[in-house]
C-alpha positions as CSV (number, residue, x, y, z in Angstrom):
1,X,181.8,5.7,209.9
2,X,183.6,8.4,212.0
3,X,184.5,11.1,211.2
4,X,187.8,13.2,211.8
5,X,188.2,16.5,213.6
6,X,190.9,18.6,212.8
7,X,191.0,22.3,214.0
8,X,192.3,25.1,212.2
9,X,195.3,27.8,213.9
10,X,192.9,30.3,214.2
11,X,189.9,28.5,215.4
12,X,192.5,26.7,218.2
13,X,193.6,30.6,219.3
14,X,189.0,31.2,219.0
15,X,188.1,28.3,221.3
16,X,191.8,29.3,223.9
17,X,190.3,32.5,225.0
18,X,187.2,30.8,226.6
19,X,187.3,29.4,229.6
20,X,188.1,25.2,230.1
21,X,184.4,24.2,230.3
22,X,183.4,25.7,228.0
23,X,186.6,24.7,225.5
24,X,185.4,20.9,227.3
25,X,181.8,22.0,225.7
26,X,182.4,22.6,222.2
27,X,184.7,19.7,222.2
28,X,182.6,17.1,223.5
29,X,180.4,18.3,220.7
30,X,182.3,17.5,217.5
31,X,183.4,14.5,219.6
32,X,180.2,12.4,221.0
33,X,177.7,14.0,218.0
34,X,179.7,14.8,214.5
35,X,182.5,12.6,214.4
36,X,180.5,9.5,215.3
37,X,178.1,10.3,212.1
38,X,177.0,8.4,209.2
39,X,176.7,12.1,207.9
40,X,178.2,15.3,210.5
41,X,174.7,16.9,208.5
42,X,172.6,15.7,210.0
43,X,172.8,18.1,213.3
44,X,173.8,22.0,212.2
45,X,172.4,23.7,209.2
46,X,174.8,24.9,205.8
47,X,175.5,28.5,205.6
48,X,175.0,31.3,202.6
49,X,176.4,34.1,201.3
50,X,180.0,34.8,201.8
51,X,180.2,31.3,203.9
52,X,178.1,29.1,201.1
53,X,179.2,25.8,201.2
54,X,180.2,26.4,205.7
55,X,178.3,23.9,208.2
56,X,177.1,25.6,211.2
57,X,177.0,23.5,215.1
58,X,175.3,25.1,217.9
59,X,177.2,23.6,221.2
60,X,174.9,25.4,223.7
61,X,175.5,29.0,223.4
62,X,178.3,29.3,221.0
63,X,178.7,27.9,217.6
64,X,180.8,25.8,214.8
65,X,181.3,27.3,211.2
66,X,183.2,23.8,209.6
67,X,183.5,22.3,206.5
68,X,182.9,19.4,206.2
69,X,185.4,17.2,203.8
70,X,183.6,13.6,202.4
71,X,187.0,12.9,200.8
72,X,188.3,12.1,203.5
73,X,185.8,11.7,205.9
74,X,186.6,15.2,208.0
75,X,185.1,18.1,209.5
76,X,187.8,20.8,209.5
77,X,186.3,22.9,212.4
78,X,187.0,27.0,211.2
79,X,185.2,29.8,213.8
80,X,184.1,29.2,217.0
81,X,182.7,31.7,219.3
82,X,179.4,33.1,221.2
83,X,176.5,32.9,218.8
84,X,175.9,36.9,219.1
85,X,179.6,37.5,217.6
86,X,179.8,34.3,215.1
87,X,177.9,34.7,211.9
88,X,175.1,35.9,212.8
89,X,171.9,34.8,210.4
90,X,173.4,33.5,207.3
């Protein structure tokens, strides 16, 4: 089963700040690792506290925060940024 990947406007703005190579690395990770999985939870880790229910993935030095919507077979990208700046240790 292939999962759809959608990116929120907020995440698009964050991604646009990165150089082109980083943008490609993040999108390649999502397409090749996450979208092709039977269960996107095989990679990454669940978040806690105020981001409970969200999932985090790490692509190189960058972190991607997503919401997994099983009923729509959708991984919604909510945030993206350098791992030192996006949701530290949740």
